C-alpha positions as CSV (number, residue, x, y, z in Angstrom):
1,M,0.0,0.0,0.0
2,F,3.0,2.3,0.6
3,D,6.2,2.2,-1.3
4,S,8.4,3.6,1.5
5,L,8.5,4.2,5.3
6,T,8.4,7.9,4.6
7,E,5.0,7.5,2.9
8,L,3.8,5.4,5.8
9,L,4.9,8.1,8.3
10,E,3.1,10.7,6.3
11,K,-0.1,8.6,6.4
12,I,0.2,8.1,10.2
13,Y,0.6,11.9,10.5
14,L,-2.7,12.4,8.7
15,G,-4.5,10.0,11.0
16,E,-7.1,7.3,10.7
17,D,-9.6,7.1,7.9
18,A,-11.6,4.5,5.9
19,T,-8.4,2.8,4.9
20,I,-6.2,2.8,8.0
21,E,-6.7,1.9,11.7
22,F,-4.4,2.4,14.7
23,K,-4.1,0.1,17.6
24,T,-2.0,0.9,20.7
25,E,-1.7,-2.8,21.5
26,M,-3.2,-6.1,20.4
27,P,-7.0,-5.9,21.0
28,H,-9.3,-8.7,22.0
29,R,-9.6,-11.4,19.3
30,D,-13.3,-10.6,18.7
31,N,-12.6,-6.9,18.0
32,M,-9.6,-7.7,15.8
33,A,-11.6,-10.1,13.8
34,D,-14.3,-7.4,13.3
35,E,-11.6,-5.0,12.1
36,I,-10.1,-7.3,9.6
37,A,-13.5,-8.6,8.2
38,A,-14.7,-5.0,7.8
39,F,-11.7,-4.0,5.7
40,A,-12.1,-7.2,3.6
41,N,-15.8,-6.6,3.1
42,T,-15.2,-3.0,2.0
43,Q,-12.2,-1.8,0.0
44,G,-9.4,-3.2,2.0
45,G,-7.0,-1.3,4.3
46,M,-4.3,-1.4,6.8
47,I,-4.1,-1.9,10.6
48,L,-1.0,-0.6,12.5
49,I,-0.4,-2.1,15.9
50,G,1.8,0.0,18.0
51,V,0.3,3.4,17.1
52,D,-2.2,5.2,19.3
53,D,-5.2,7.4,18.3
54,N,-3.2,10.6,18.7
55,K,-0.9,9.4,15.9
56,E,2.0,8.7,18.3
57,I,4.1,5.6,17.7
58,I,4.0,3.7,21.0
59,G,5.7,0.5,19.7
60,I,5.4,-3.1,20.7
61,E,7.9,-4.8,23.1
62,P,10.3,-6.9,21.1
63,Q,9.5,-10.1,23.1
64,K,5.8,-9.7,22.3
65,L,6.1,-8.9,18.6
66,D,6.2,-12.5,17.3
67,N,3.3,-13.5,19.4
68,V,1.2,-10.6,18.3
69,E,1.8,-11.5,14.6
70,K,1.0,-15.2,15.3
71,T,-2.3,-14.2,17.1
72,V,-3.4,-12.0,14.1
73,V,-2.8,-14.9,11.7
74,E,-4.8,-17.3,14.0
75,I,-7.7,-14.8,14.1
76,C,-7.8,-14.7,10.3
77,N,-7.9,-18.5,10.1
78,D,-10.1,-19.4,13.0
79,W,-12.2,-16.4,13.9
80,I,-13.4,-15.2,10.5
81,E,-15.5,-17.2,8.0
82,P,-14.3,-17.7,5.4
83,T,-10.6,-17.2,6.1
84,V,-9.2,-13.8,5.2
85,P,-5.7,-13.8,3.6
86,I,-3.5,-11.0,4.9
87,F,0.0,-9.6,4.6
88,T,1.9,-8.8,7.8
89,E,5.2,-7.0,8.2
90,K,7.3,-6.0,11.2
91,L,8.6,-2.5,10.9
92,R,10.9,-0.1,12.9
93,L,9.6,3.5,13.1
94,D,11.2,6.1,15.3
95,D,13.3,3.2,16.8
96,K,10.2,1.4,17.9
97,N,8.6,-1.9,16.7
98,I,5.2,-1.9,15.0
99,L,3.2,-4.5,13.1
100,R,1.6,-3.6,9.8
101,I,-1.4,-5.7,8.7
102,E,-2.5,-5.2,5.2
103,V,-6.0,-6.5,4.2
104,E,-7.2,-6.5,0.6
105,R,-10.7,-6.2,-0.7
106,S,-12.0,-9.8,-0.7
107,L,-13.7,-11.8,-3.3
108,F,-16.0,-13.1,-0.6
109,I,-18.2,-11.8,2.2
110,H,-16.7,-12.4,5.7
111,K,-18.5,-13.0,9.0
112,T,-17.3,-12.9,12.6
113,S,-19.0,-14.1,15.7
114,N,-20.4,-10.6,16.0
115,G,-21.9,-10.5,12.5
116,Y,-21.1,-8.9,9.2
117,F,-19.2,-5.6,9.3
118,T,-18.2,-2.9,6.8
119,R,-15.8,0.0,7.2
120,K,-17.2,3.5,7.2
121,E,-14.9,6.5,7.8
122,T,-12.9,5.5,10.9
123,C,-15.4,3.0,12.3
124,N,-16.7,-0.5,11.7
125,K,-20.4,-0.7,11.2
126,E,-22.6,-3.8,11.3
127,M,-24.3,-4.2,8.0
128,S,-28.0,-3.8,7.7
129,T,-30.1,-6.5,6.0
130,Q,-30.3,-4.3,2.9
131,Q,-26.5,-3.6,2.8
132,L,-25.7,-7.3,3.2
133,A,-28.1,-8.3,0.4
134,R,-26.5,-5.7,-1.9
135,L,-23.1,-7.0,-1.1
136,F,-24.0,-10.6,-1.7
137,Q,-25.5,-9.5,-5.0
138,T,-22.3,-7.8,-6.2
139,R,-19.9,-10.5,-5.0
140,S,-21.8,-13.7,-5.6
141,Q,-22.6,-15.7,-8.8
142,P,-25.5,-13.7,-10.4
143,R,-23.5,-11.1,-12.2
144,K,-22.2,-10.3,-15.7
145,T,-18.6,-11.2,-14.9
146,H,-18.0,-14.9,-14.4
147,F,-16.5,-15.7,-11.0
148,D,-13.6,-17.7,-12.5
149,T,-12.3,-14.5,-14.3
150,L,-12.1,-12.3,-11.2
151,S,-8.8,-11.4,-9.6
152,V,-7.7,-13.1,-6.3
153,P,-6.5,-10.8,-3.5
154,N,-2.9,-11.1,-2.4
155,T,-1.8,-12.8,-5.7
156,Y,0.8,-11.7,-8.3
157,R,2.2,-13.0,-11.5
158,R,4.6,-15.1,-9.6
159,T,1.7,-16.9,-7.9
160,L,1.3,-18.7,-11.2
161,R,3.8,-21.5,-11.5
162,E,5.7,-21.6,-14.8
163,P,5.4,-25.3,-15.6
164,L,1.6,-25.0,-15.1
165,Y,0.9,-21.8,-17.0
166,K,3.1,-22.8,-20.0
167,R,0.5,-25.4,-20.9
168,F,-1.8,-22.5,-22.0
169,I,0.6,-20.2,-23.9
170,T,2.5,-20.7,-27.2
171,E,5.7,-22.6,-26.9
172,N,9.0,-20.7,-27.2
173,T,7.3,-17.4,-26.3
174,A,9.7,-14.6,-25.5
175,E,9.9,-13.8,-21.8
176,D,8.8,-10.2,-22.3
177,M,5.6,-11.5,-24.0
178,I,4.5,-14.0,-21.4
179,E,2.7,-11.5,-19.1
180,D,0.7,-10.1,-22.0
181,L,-0.3,-13.6,-23.1
182,L,-1.3,-14.6,-19.5
183,L,-3.5,-11.4,-19.4
184,K,-5.1,-12.3,-22.7
185,R,-5.9,-15.8,-21.5
186,T,-7.3,-14.2,-18.3
187,L,-4.9,-16.3,-16.1
188,L,-3.8,-12.8,-14.9
189,V,-6.1,-9.8,-14.5
190,Q,-5.2,-6.1,-14.4
191,E,-6.6,-4.5,-11.3
192,G,-5.8,-0.8,-11.3
193,Q,-2.0,-0.5,-11.2
194,K,-1.6,-4.1,-10.0
195,I,-1.6,-7.4,-11.8
196,R,-3.3,-10.3,-10.0
197,A,-3.9,-13.9,-10.7
198,S,-7.5,-14.8,-11.7
199,V,-9.6,-17.4,-9.9
200,A,-9.0,-19.8,-12.9
201,G,-5.3,-18.9,-12.9
202,V,-4.9,-19.9,-9.3
203,L,-7.0,-23.1,-9.7
204,M,-5.1,-24.3,-12.8
205,C,-1.6,-22.8,-12.3
206,H,-0.8,-23.0,-8.6
207,N,0.4,-26.1,-6.8
208,T,-2.1,-25.6,-3.9
209,P,-5.1,-23.4,-4.9
210,D,-6.6,-23.9,-1.4
211,D,-3.9,-21.5,-0.2
212,Y,-5.8,-18.6,-1.8
213,L,-9.3,-20.0,-2.5
214,Y,-10.6,-21.7,0.6
215,N,-11.9,-25.3,0.2
216,S,-11.0,-25.5,-3.5
217,F,-10.0,-29.2,-3.3
218,I,-11.6,-32.6,-3.4
219,Q,-12.1,-34.7,-0.3
220,A,-12.4,-38.4,-0.9
221,V,-13.4,-41.0,1.8
222,Y,-13.9,-44.8,1.5
223,Y,-16.2,-46.6,4.0
224,L,-16.6,-50.4,4.4
225,S,-20.2,-49.7,5.2
226,T,-23.4,-48.3,3.7
227,E,-23.3,-45.2,6.1
228,M,-20.9,-42.5,7.1
229,D,-19.3,-44.2,10.1
230,A,-15.7,-43.4,11.3
231,N,-15.4,-46.9,12.7
232,Y,-15.7,-48.2,9.1
233,Q,-13.6,-45.6,7.4
234,L,-10.8,-47.4,5.5
235,D,-9.2,-44.5,3.6
236,A,-9.5,-40.7,3.3
237,K,-7.5,-38.3,1.2
238,D,-7.6,-34.5,0.4
239,F,-6.5,-33.7,-3.2
240,K,-5.2,-30.1,-3.3
241,G,-3.2,-29.8,-6.5
242,P,-4.2,-27.9,-9.7
243,L,-7.7,-28.9,-10.8
244,D,-6.5,-31.3,-13.5
245,Q,-4.4,-33.2,-11.0
246,Q,-7.3,-33.2,-8.5
247,I,-9.4,-34.9,-11.2
248,I,-6.7,-37.6,-11.8
249,D,-6.1,-38.2,-8.1
250,A,-9.9,-38.5,-7.3
251,F,-10.3,-40.8,-10.4
252,K,-7.4,-43.1,-9.2
253,F,-8.9,-43.1,-5.6
254,V,-12.2,-44.6,-7.0
255,Q,-10.3,-46.9,-9.3
256,K,-8.3,-48.3,-6.3
257,Y,-11.5,-49.3,-4.5
258,N,-13.6,-50.2,-7.6
259,A,-14.2,-53.9,-6.8
260,V,-14.0,-56.0,-9.9
261,A,-15.6,-59.5,-10.1
262,A,-14.6,-61.8,-12.9
263,R,-16.0,-64.8,-14.7
264,K,-14.0,-67.1,-16.9
265,A,-15.9,-68.3,-20.0
266,I,-14.1,-68.3,-23.3
267,G,-12.0,-65.6,-21.9
268,R,-12.0,-63.5,-18.7
269,I,-15.1,-61.2,-18.3
270,D,-14.8,-58.4,-15.7
271,Y,-17.7,-57.0,-13.8
272,P,-16.6,-53.7,-12.1
273,E,-18.9,-51.9,-9.5
274,Y,-18.5,-48.6,-11.4
275,S,-17.9,-47.5,-15.0
276,M,-14.6,-45.6,-14.7
277,R,-15.6,-43.6,-17.7
278,A,-18.8,-42.5,-15.9
279,V,-16.8,-41.7,-12.8
280,F,-14.3,-39.6,-14.8
281,E,-17.2,-37.6,-16.3
282,A,-18.8,-37.1,-12.9
283,I,-15.6,-35.7,-11.3
284,V,-14.8,-33.4,-14.2
285,N,-18.4,-32.0,-14.1
286,A,-18.2,-31.5,-10.4
287,V,-14.9,-29.5,-10.8
288,V,-16.0,-27.5,-13.8
289,H,-19.5,-26.6,-12.5
290,R,-19.0,-26.1,-8.8
291,D,-19.5,-22.6,-7.4
292,Y,-16.1,-21.4,-6.2
293,S,-17.5,-18.4,-4.6
294,K,-19.0,-20.7,-1.9
295,T,-16.2,-21.5,0.4
296,V,-18.1,-23.2,3.2
297,S,-17.6,-26.7,1.6
298,K,-15.4,-28.5,-0.8
299,I,-16.1,-31.2,-3.4
300,R,-16.7,-34.4,-1.5
301,L,-16.5,-37.9,-2.8
302,F,-17.8,-40.8,-0.7
303,M,-17.6,-44.5,-1.5
304,F,-19.8,-46.9,0.3
305,D,-20.5,-50.7,0.0
306,D,-23.5,-50.0,-2.3
307,R,-23.0,-46.6,-3.9
308,L,-20.7,-43.6,-4.7
309,E,-21.8,-40.1,-3.7
310,L,-20.3,-36.9,-5.2
311,Y,-21.2,-33.5,-3.7
312,S,-20.4,-30.3,-5.6
313,P,-21.0,-26.8,-3.9
314,G,-23.5,-24.6,-5.7
315,A,-27.0,-24.9,-7.1
316,L,-27.4,-25.7,-10.8
317,A,-26.4,-22.9,-13.1
318,N,-28.9,-20.7,-15.0
319,T,-32.1,-22.5,-16.1
320,V,-30.7,-26.0,-15.6
321,T,-32.8,-28.3,-13.4
322,V,-32.3,-31.9,-12.2
323,D,-34.9,-33.0,-14.8
324,N,-33.2,-31.4,-17.8
325,L,-29.6,-31.9,-16.7
326,R,-29.0,-34.5,-19.4
327,Y,-29.8,-32.2,-22.2
328,S,-28.4,-28.8,-20.9
329,Q,-25.1,-27.3,-21.6
330,A,-24.9,-24.3,-19.3
331,T,-21.4,-23.7,-17.9
332,R,-20.9,-21.8,-14.7
333,N,-17.1,-21.5,-15.2
334,E,-16.5,-20.9,-18.9
335,L,-12.8,-20.1,-18.5
336,L,-12.1,-23.2,-16.5
337,A,-14.0,-25.3,-19.0
338,R,-11.9,-23.8,-21.9
339,L,-8.6,-24.5,-20.1
340,L,-9.5,-28.1,-19.2
341,S,-10.5,-28.7,-22.8
342,E,-6.9,-27.8,-23.8
343,I,-5.1,-30.3,-21.5
344,R,-4.3,-33.6,-23.1
345,L,-4.7,-36.9,-21.1
346,D,-1.9,-39.4,-21.0
347,D,-2.3,-42.5,-23.1
348,D,-3.5,-44.7,-20.3
349,M,-6.2,-42.3,-19.2
350,E,-7.2,-41.8,-22.8
351,R,-7.8,-45.5,-23.2
352,Q,-9.8,-45.8,-20.0
353,V,-12.1,-42.8,-20.5
354,K,-12.2,-42.8,-24.3
355,R,-11.3,-39.2,-24.9
356,K,-8.2,-37.1,-25.6
357,H,-8.7,-34.1,-23.3
358,F,-10.1,-33.6,-19.8
359,L,-13.2,-31.9,-21.4
360,E,-14.6,-32.4,-24.9
361,R,-17.4,-29.8,-24.5
362,R,-19.9,-31.8,-26.6
363,G,-22.5,-32.0,-23.8
364,E,-22.3,-35.8,-23.6
365,G,-21.0,-36.0,-20.0
366,V,-24.3,-36.5,-18.1
367,G,-25.5,-38.9,-20.7
368,I,-22.4,-41.1,-20.3
369,I,-22.8,-41.0,-16.5
370,L,-26.4,-42.1,-16.6
371,N,-26.2,-44.6,-19.4
372,E,-23.0,-46.5,-18.5
373,S,-23.8,-46.6,-14.8
374,E,-27.4,-47.9,-15.4
375,T,-26.0,-50.5,-17.8
376,L,-23.7,-51.9,-15.1
377,S,-25.9,-51.7,-12.0
378,G,-29.4,-51.8,-13.5
379,K,-30.2,-48.6,-11.5
380,M,-30.3,-45.1,-12.8
381,P,-27.9,-42.6,-11.0
382,V,-29.7,-39.9,-9.1
383,Y,-29.0,-36.1,-9.1
384,E,-30.4,-34.1,-6.2
385,V,-30.0,-30.5,-4.9
386,F,-29.7,-29.9,-1.1
387,D,-29.1,-26.4,0.2
388,E,-27.4,-25.2,-2.9
389,E,-25.2,-28.3,-3.2
390,L,-25.6,-30.8,-6.0
391,R,-25.3,-34.5,-5.1
392,L,-24.9,-37.3,-7.6
393,T,-25.4,-40.9,-6.4
394,I,-24.1,-43.8,-8.6
395,F,-25.1,-47.2,-7.5
396,A,-22.6,-50.1,-7.3
397,A,-23.2,-53.0,-9.6
398,K,-23.5,-56.4,-7.9
399,P,-21.3,-59.2,-9.2
400,P,-23.1,-61.8,-11.3
401,K,-24.3,-65.0,-9.5
């Protein structure tokens, strides 16, 4: 926010306003959470611990500085929902220690135990129902700009990892042209004077997207039971890599526990519980069509003795319903869909799922899931919506008698 300590000192001299807050010492966790959430819900800002309301630099005792910084980070992770990413810096001003906390305007709406707050002049104000509704409207899915093209706070060009973003730009591109190409592909986004990574850029070109976009991973659990029971949980994994790797990892998880019966006639005949082609389509659809603005849940994949359940956050997009899902082609995340359609599968995966890329964009996915699964098990998979979360249930095929 400030390029030099001189600029910061000048700002302190001018006093508090809508973008800067002074704290003599570390306040109660509840109050600090409200301050940080208010800045994130408004236009961002800075908190200086070690400066009093009279603009005097009081400082923080050296032995307390590390603990104050640690506490602030814990508040952001545990006292605010969803988590607020911040930047902290220890500074020396007038031979005294202060802690600078920089909070950027968030993609999301943040809540503390005291409610939803916004920053107005030098105070935090709890939002009225009308204000909160307007904020949800501007920062949630129903808008002209797709969520996957928005910039992610606290990201930069270097947030995108070179081996990952080079999959989406022309080979042998000159170094001075790379940034322009990443902007054209919307993997980077110009935000005022700054360049940020887009939501799709983080999801596809960062090793752990969950570092920036909370709950943007796949959780997979296998139960030796027909119910969720920790006593019968055999395996559980969280897949947190770029989205294409998450798809592969989740696919291999199901493949590992996809029981295959066999019968020897004039040759071996296999009878798997699940069509891996259908499973692949289901995982890809969950990743492409989930609502990444909803951070309260992740994509969840549960395997039971008699079925597989796949949960994806977000209600169905646009005019799509459970009844017309097979015939609809509405895409919530157009940029993500385009990027996944450009990544080639390896030969082994290509043989198993009978396609060359992660996404073919022909609108066949749901049909493949329904048809291949019903052919195996004799039961049609079921799509259901619960509290703006889509659940797909695929029934396990029983081995032949």
